[in-house]
C-alpha positions, -999 to +999 in steps of 0.1 A: +000+000+000+028+024+009+045+015-024+014+025-043+012+058-026+048+066-034+043+056-070+013+078-073+032+107-057+060+103-082+036+105-111+024+139-098+059+154-096+065+182-120+100+184-137+103+221-147+118+227-182+136+259-171+156+267-140+151+304-145+187+310-155+198+325-189+214+302-214+245+325-214+258+355-196+273+372-226+276+370-264+310+353-263+297+324-241+265+321-262+285+319-295+307+292-282+278+271-269+260+274-303+292+266-323+300+235-303+264+223-303+260+228-341+294+213-348+284+181-328+250+180-344+266+181-379+291+155-369+264+130-359+237+141-383+235+107-399+234+087-367+198+086-354+208+074-320+231+103-309+212+131-291+229+165-288+214+192-266+223+227-254+212+241-220+187+213-215+178+204-179+190+169-170+172+151-142+191+119-133+168+107-105+132+098-108+110+114-082+136+141-075+130+174-093+156+192-072+186+172-084+192+186-118+218+203-140+218+220-174+251+215-192+259+241-218+262+212-243+257+175-237+259+144-259+241+112-253+249+080-273+222+054-275+192+078-275+172+090-305+172+125-318+141+146-311+127+175-291+125+172-253+115+196-226+141+181-203+162+150-202+146+127-177+171+099-175+147+072-163+127+077-195+158+074-216+168+038-208+186+053-178+215+065-200+233+095-187+250+120-210+284+106-218+300+139-228+293+174-214+308+209-222+308+240-201+318+274-213+330+296-185+318+331-181+326+359-155+293+351-138+303+315-129+316+312-094+342+287-082+316+271-059+292+267-088+318+249-110+329+226-082+292+216-077+289+209-115+320+188-114+306+168-084+273+164-103+290+150-134+312+128-113+283+113-093+259+108-122+281+090-147+295+115-172+324+100-191+340+131-205+338+167-192+353+197-210+355+232-196+366+261-218+373+296-205+372+319-236+384+349-216+414+332-200+421+311-230+422+279-210+408+244-218+404+218-191+392+182-195+383+152-173+380+116-184+363+088-163+387+061-152+380+036-125+347+053-118+364+087-112+366+118-134+403+123-136+420+154-151+435+151-186+471+162-183+475+176-218+446+190-237+466+203-267+460+177-294+437+157-272+412+134-290+379+127-274+374+089-270+337+092-275+334+120-301+366+115-321+371+153-322+405+169-316+411+200-294+437+227-301+444+261-287+458+289-308+467+320-287+440+310-263+413+304-290+397+270-289+398+251-322+380+218-326+386+195-355+363+168-367+377+132-373+380+141-410+402+171-401+377+198-409+374+225-383+342+232-364+327+264-379+305+291-364+269+296-374+279+326-396+306+305-413+281+277-420+256+301-434+282+317-456+292+283-470+256+275-477+252+308-496+283+302-516+271+267-525+238+282-536+255+308-557+277+283-573+247+261-582+230+291-597+260+299-619+261+263-631+224+264-639+228+297-659+257+282-679+237+251-687+208+273-699+231+294-721+247+263-736+212+248-743+202+281-760+233+281-782+228+245-793+192+253-803+205+283-824+227+258-842+197+236-849+207+210-824+182+196-800+200+192-766+176+165-755+188+143-784+224+145-773 
């Protein structure tokens, strides 16, 4: 009887989709969050069972809506893509995010970052990366023997799960895909798309001009 009451109570628990905190404290932090999230989404775009999210609340414990965290970016292998209001782990085959990213901002306190590390340590994160764009520092931790241990050298480090490589150039983070291509910003991706569109239009116009010329010469292009 007690078990039934507890079960009913758990069903009535609300898991808020927002913690009332902004996604980012400034434009620099926001741009890095977006660049990493988009880069990872593109990297795994053809794998339906890799879910990438940005600033999504993660609830690891059923029945507990106070224990939660919203990584700037998190990657979960083994879960389908799709929209979610929050990541409720017990509804996701109890699979925790394997990789998380945090982008440091002036508003982050030492206490806050220690608590995040403890959260990721306790709830099963395999890889944790922390980038400070103002200080130009990149720190990483890798789970070993059930502990998140600091990665001694991040320059040239390749993520075991993601296959991406990290570099720093004068404090600027550069992330390379397994194929060697660099992660691009949203603006750079949009520019590439516009360039590709313009190139296709040029080729279309050339084809139309050639077709018109052939017809002037009495040649039917469709018969070629």
